[in-house]
C-alpha positions in Angstrom: -13.2 -18.1 -79.9 -15.3 -21.2 -79.6 -17.9 -21.2 -76.7 -19.2 -24.2 -74.9 -23.0 -24.0 -74.6 -23.8 -23.3 -70.9 -27.5 -22.5 -71.3 -30.1 -21.2 -73.7 -31.2 -17.6 -73.7 -34.5 -16.7 -75.4 -35.1 -13.1 -76.3 -38.2 -11.4 -77.5 -37.7 -8.1 -79.3 -34.4 -9.6 -80.3 -33.7 -7.1 -83.0 -34.2 -4.1 -80.7 -31.3 -2.3 -79.0 -31.7 -3.9 -75.6 -32.5 -7.4 -77.0 -29.4 -7.2 -79.2 -27.2 -6.2 -76.3 -28.5 -9.1 -74.2 -28.0 -11.5 -77.1 -24.4 -10.5 -77.6 -23.6 -10.7 -73.9 -25.4 -14.0 -73.5 -23.5 -15.5 -76.4 -20.2 -14.2 -75.0 -21.0 -16.1 -71.8 -21.5 -19.3 -73.7 -25.3 -19.3 -74.1 -27.1 -20.4 -77.2 -29.4 -17.6 -78.2 -32.9 -17.6 -79.7 -33.8 -14.3 -81.2 -37.6 -13.7 -81.6 -38.5 -10.7 -83.5 -40.9 -9.5 -86.2 -40.4 -10.8 -89.8 -39.9 -7.2 -90.9 -36.8 -7.1 -88.7 -35.3 -10.2 -90.2 -32.3 -8.4 -91.8 -31.3 -6.8 -88.5 -31.7 -10.0 -86.5 -30.0 -12.1 -89.2 -26.9 -9.8 -89.0 -26.8 -10.3 -85.3 -27.1 -14.1 -85.6 -24.3 -14.0 -88.2 -22.0 -12.0 -85.8 -22.7 -14.5 -82.9 -22.0 -17.5 -85.1 -18.9 -15.9 -86.5 -17.6 -15.6 -83.0 -18.2 -19.3 -82.3 -21.5 -19.0 -80.6 -24.9 -20.6 -81.4 -27.8 -18.4 -82.4 -31.1 -18.6 -84.4 -33.6 -16.1 -85.6 -37.3 -16.9 -85.3 -39.9 -14.6 -86.8 -42.7 -14.0 -84.3 -45.3 -11.4 -83.5 -46.0 -11.6 -79.8 -49.4 -10.1 -80.2 -50.4 -13.4 -81.8 -50.7 -16.5 -79.6 -50.0 -18.9 -82.4 -46.7 -17.1 -83.2 -45.7 -17.4 -79.6 -46.5 -21.1 -79.4 -44.6 -21.9 -82.6 -41.6 -19.7 -81.7 -41.1 -21.1 -78.2 -41.5 -24.7 -79.5 -39.0 -24.1 -82.3 -36.5 -22.5 -79.9 -36.7 -25.4 -77.5 -36.3 -27.9 -80.4 -33.1 -26.1 -81.5 -31.4 -25.5 -78.1 -33.5 -27.2 -75.4 -35.6 -25.5 -72.8 -34.4 -21.9 -72.1 -32.6 -21.3 -68.9 -32.8 -17.5 -69.3 -35.5 -15.4 -70.9 -35.5 -11.7 -71.7 -38.9 -10.3 -72.7 -38.1 -7.0 -74.5 -40.7 -6.9 -77.2 -42.8 -3.8 -76.8 -44.5 -0.9 -78.6 -45.0 2.7 -77.6 -48.0 5.0 -77.8 -47.3 8.7 -77.2 -50.5 10.6 -77.2 -52.4 12.8 -74.7 -55.4 11.0 -73.4 -57.8 13.2 -75.3 -56.1 12.1 -78.5 -55.9 8.4 -77.8 -56.6 6.0 -80.7 -58.5 2.8 -79.8 -56.6 0.6 -82.3 -53.2 1.9 -81.1 -54.1 1.2 -77.5 -55.4 -2.3 -78.4 -52.1 -3.1 -80.2 -50.0 -1.8 -77.3 -51.8 -3.9 -74.7 -51.7 -7.0 -77.0 -47.9 -6.7 -77.2 -46.8 -5.2 -73.9 -49.2 -7.0 -71.6 -51.1 -9.9 -73.1 -48.2 -11.0 -75.3 -45.7 -10.8 -72.5 -48.0 -12.8 -70.2 -48.4 -15.6 -72.8 -44.7 -15.6 -73.4 -44.2 -16.1 -69.7 -46.7 -18.9 -69.7 -44.8 -20.7 -72.5 -41.5 -20.1 -70.8 -42.7 -21.5 -67.5 -44.1 -24.6 -69.2 -40.7 -25.3 -70.7 -38.6 -24.3 -67.7 -40.5 -25.6 -64.7 -38.9 -28.4 -62.7 -42.4 -29.8 -62.2 -42.6 -30.6 -65.9 -39.1 -31.8 -66.5 -37.4 -28.5 -67.0 -34.2 -27.3 -65.2 -35.6 -24.0 -64.0 -34.0 -20.7 -64.8 -34.6 -16.9 -64.8 -37.2 -14.7 -66.6 -36.5 -11.0 -67.0 -39.4 -8.8 -68.1 -38.7 -5.3 -69.5 -40.8 -2.7 -67.7 -40.0 1.0 -67.5 -39.4 3.8 -65.1 -42.6 5.2 -66.6 -44.5 2.7 -64.5 -43.3 4.4 -61.3 -44.8 7.8 -62.0 -47.2 7.5 -64.9 -44.8 8.7 -67.6 -44.2 12.1 -69.1 -47.2 13.9 -70.5 -48.6 11.9 -73.3 -47.1 8.6 -72.1 -49.8 7.5 -69.7 -51.0 4.5 -71.7 -47.4 3.2 -72.2 -46.8 3.7 -68.5 -50.0 1.8 -67.6 -48.9 -1.1 -69.7 -45.5 -1.3 -67.9 -47.3 -1.0 -64.5 -49.2 -4.1 -65.5 -45.8 -5.8 -66.3 -44.5 -5.0 -62.8 -47.6 -6.3 -61.0 -47.8 -9.4 -63.2 -44.1 -10.1 -62.6 -44.4 -10.0 -58.9 -47.5 -12.3 -58.8 -46.0 -14.7 -61.4 -42.8 -14.9 -59.5 -44.6 -16.2 -56.4 -46.4 -18.9 -58.5 -43.3 -20.4 -59.9 -40.8 -19.8 -57.1 -40.8 -23.5 -56.0 -40.5 -24.7 -59.6 -36.9 -23.4 -60.0 -37.9 -20.3 -61.9 -37.1 -16.7 -60.8 -39.0 -13.8 -62.4 -37.9 -10.2 -62.2 -38.4 -7.0 -64.1 -35.9 -4.3 -65.1 -37.2 -0.7 -65.4 -35.1 1.3 -67.9 -35.4 5.0 -68.0 -34.5 6.8 -71.2 -32.1 4.4 -73.1 -30.6 5.0 -76.5 -32.9 3.0 -79.0 -35.2 3.6 -81.9 -37.9 4.4 -79.3 -35.9 7.4 -78.1 -34.7 8.5 -81.5 -36.7 11.7 -81.3 -34.4 12.9 -78.6 -31.4 12.9 -81.0 -33.5 14.9 -83.5 -34.5 17.5 -80.9 -31.5 18.8 -78.9 -33.7 20.9 -76.6 -35.9 17.9 -75.8 -32.8 15.7 -75.2 -31.3 18.3 -72.9 -34.6 18.6 -71.0 -34.8 14.8 -70.5 -31.1 14.6 -69.4 -31.7 17.4 -66.9 -34.6 15.4 -65.4 -32.2 12.5 -64.6 -30.0 12.9 -61.5 -27.1 11.3 -63.4 -27.6 13.7 -66.2 -27.6 11.3 -69.1 -29.7 8.7 -70.9 -28.6 5.1 -70.6 -26.9 2.7 -73.0 -28.5 -0.7 -74.0 -25.5 -2.5 -72.7 -26.2 -1.2 -69.2 -29.6 -2.9 -69.3 -28.0 -6.1 -70.7 -25.6 -6.2 -67.8 -28.5 -6.1 -65.4 -30.4 -8.8 -67.3 -27.4 -11.1 -67.4 -26.9 -10.6 -63.7 -30.5 -11.5 -63.1 -30.0 -14.7 -65.2 -26.9 -15.7 -63.3 -26.4 -17.6 -60.0 -25.2 -14.3 -58.5 -28.8 -13.2 -58.1 -30.0 -16.6 -56.9 -32.2 -15.2 -54.1 -33.8 -12.4 -56.2 -37.3 -13.0 -57.5 -40.3 -10.8 -57.8 -38.1 -7.7 -57.8 -38.1 -4.6 -59.9 -34.6 -3.2 -60.8 -34.7 0.5 -61.5 -32.2 1.5 -64.1 -33.0 5.1 -64.7 -30.0 7.0 -63.6 -31.3 7.7 -60.1 -35.0 8.5 -60.8 -36.1 12.0 -61.7 -35.3 15.5 -60.6 -38.6 16.6 -62.1 -41.7 14.5 -62.8 -41.1 12.6 -66.0 -40.1 9.4 -67.7 -39.4 7.8 -71.0 
């Protein structure tokens, strides 16, 4: 099926489970897709680009490390050159640190903040510069990936990750106010446990998986497509009055204190 291009969806962490799900859904809706991901993930991203193009869509892979400002600048400029200013942006690039505070590693924390917080903020800056109606853009929607961990501090050993996602939520709300009159909406989605490489340990440990599932009122972990459906709604006219919001997608919260 041949799609008419109706917009441009830019995705960071495009080779990840949620990024890939958003890419496929956006392409099915006629959006050109820019997949930003690490060079080491090129094979996965290239396969996704091939699938989208085989279905009649438009897609491009751009190697970028969002912990590096020069990579962000180059990647956003290349994406805009290929498909025009983005109308939808999904910031899913992220890393995880799972250590008790007494065992924290400085380098690991520094990398996590560089990707999850600083990198996301610079990505939002570049997106706003391209999208703003004040600078010739046509506006659009930015969706930042947070986590249910931000709401309670995470499970034991996840406090640093939770803190980084708390920063995403606070930044998202403030940023949304700054650009609300420039045609840009900004929201965050807070997944709970979702099937992805980040939660692969659950599949390797049935007891741990059962414990996590029992801590979720719905009794199950999520599917990446469920997050993609929320992201595409936030990028659509159906959510035209929604900005500065945090959408919880964690199966109802927690029966016991915990988060992934």
